[in-house]
C-alpha positions in Angstrom: 4.8 8.3 -4.4 2.0 8.4 -7.0 3.5 5.6 -9.0 3.8 3.4 -6.0 0.3 4.2 -4.9 -0.9 3.3 -8.4 0.7 -0.2 -8.4 -2.2 -2.6 -8.5 -1.1 -4.5 -5.4 -0.7 -1.3 -3.4 -3.9 0.4 -4.6 -6.0 -2.7 -4.0 -4.5 -3.1 -0.5 -5.2 0.6 0.3 -8.8 0.1 -0.9 -9.2 -3.0 1.3 -7.8 -1.1 4.4 -10.0 1.9 3.6 -13.1 -0.2 3.3 -12.3 -2.0 6.6 -11.6 1.3 8.3 -14.9 2.8 7.1 -16.9 -0.3 8.0 -15.3 -0.3 11.5 -16.1 3.4 12.0 -19.7 2.8 10.9 -20.2 -0.3 13.1 -18.6 1.0 16.3 -19.6 4.5 17.5 -16.9 4.7 20.2 -14.2 3.8 17.7 -15.7 6.4 15.3 -15.2 9.2 17.9 -11.6 8.2 18.4 -10.9 7.9 14.7 -12.6 11.3 14.0 -10.4 12.9 16.6 -7.3 11.2 15.2 -8.2 12.3 11.6 -8.5 15.9 12.7 -5.2 15.8 14.4 -3.4 14.2 11.4 -5.0 16.8 9.1 -3.9 19.7 11.3 -0.3 18.3 11.5 -0.2 17.7 7.8 -1.3 21.2 6.9 1.2 22.7 9.4 4.0 20.5 8.1 3.2 21.2 4.4 3.3 25.0 4.9 6.7 24.8 6.6 8.3 22.3 4.2 7.1 23.9 0.9 10.0 26.6 0.9 12.5 23.8 1.4 11.1 21.7 -1.4 11.2 24.7 -3.7 14.9 25.2 -2.9 15.6 21.5 -3.4 13.5 21.1 -6.6 16.5 20.0 -8.8 17.5 17.3 -6.3 13.9 16.2 -5.8 13.5 15.9 -9.6 16.7 13.8 -9.8 15.6 11.5 -7.0 12.2 11.2 -8.7 13.8 10.1 -12.0 16.0 7.6 -10.2 13.0 6.2 -8.2 11.0 5.9 -11.4 13.7 3.9 -13.1 13.9 1.7 -10.0 10.1 1.2 -10.0 10.3 0.2 -13.7 12.9 -2.4 -12.9 11.0 -3.6 -9.8 7.8 -3.9 -11.9 9.6 -6.1 -14.4 11.3 -8.3 -11.7 8.3 -8.6 -9.4 5.1 -9.1 -11.4 3.1 -9.7 -8.3 3.0 -5.9 -7.9 0.6 -5.8 -10.9 -1.9 -8.1 -9.3 -4.7 -7.1 -6.8 -4.5 -8.4 -3.2 -7.4 -10.8 -3.6 -5.7 -12.4 -6.5 -2.4 -12.7 -4.7 -4.2 -14.3 -1.7 -6.1 -16.7 -3.9 -3.0 -17.8 -5.8 -1.1 -18.2 -2.5 -3.8 -20.4 -1.1 -3.7 -22.5 -4.2 0.0 -22.8 -4.1 0.0 -23.8 -0.4 -2.8 -26.2 -1.0 -1.1 -27.9 -3.9 2.2 -28.1 -2.0 0.5 -29.7 1.0 -1.2 -32.2 -1.3 2.1 -33.0 -2.9 3.7 -33.5 0.5 0.8 -35.6 1.6 1.1 -37.8 -1.5 4.8 -38.2 -1.1 4.5 -39.2 2.6 1.7 -41.7 1.8 3.6 -43.3 -1.0 
């Protein structure tokens, strides 16, 4: 999970969502109240779940380690095959806009000629 979260595309997307969430909470007091209540509920559920799941995770530690190693190898291969994962969201958006713009321009030129 940490490796996925540290991928440039994922971490930059999380940062953007976090910034938008914080800005929305700051700008709208009613939404802030709802979000604060939801955050408290999620925190309570997470704490309760973590305390119940921990003994199971301890028992399954060898299997979890094997799954982690397999997932790490898969992420290595994915990183090689999908270089977009190493780019921040704003760069991906910018490059996509450029690609669409140039494709539309080429189509327009082809139609006019």
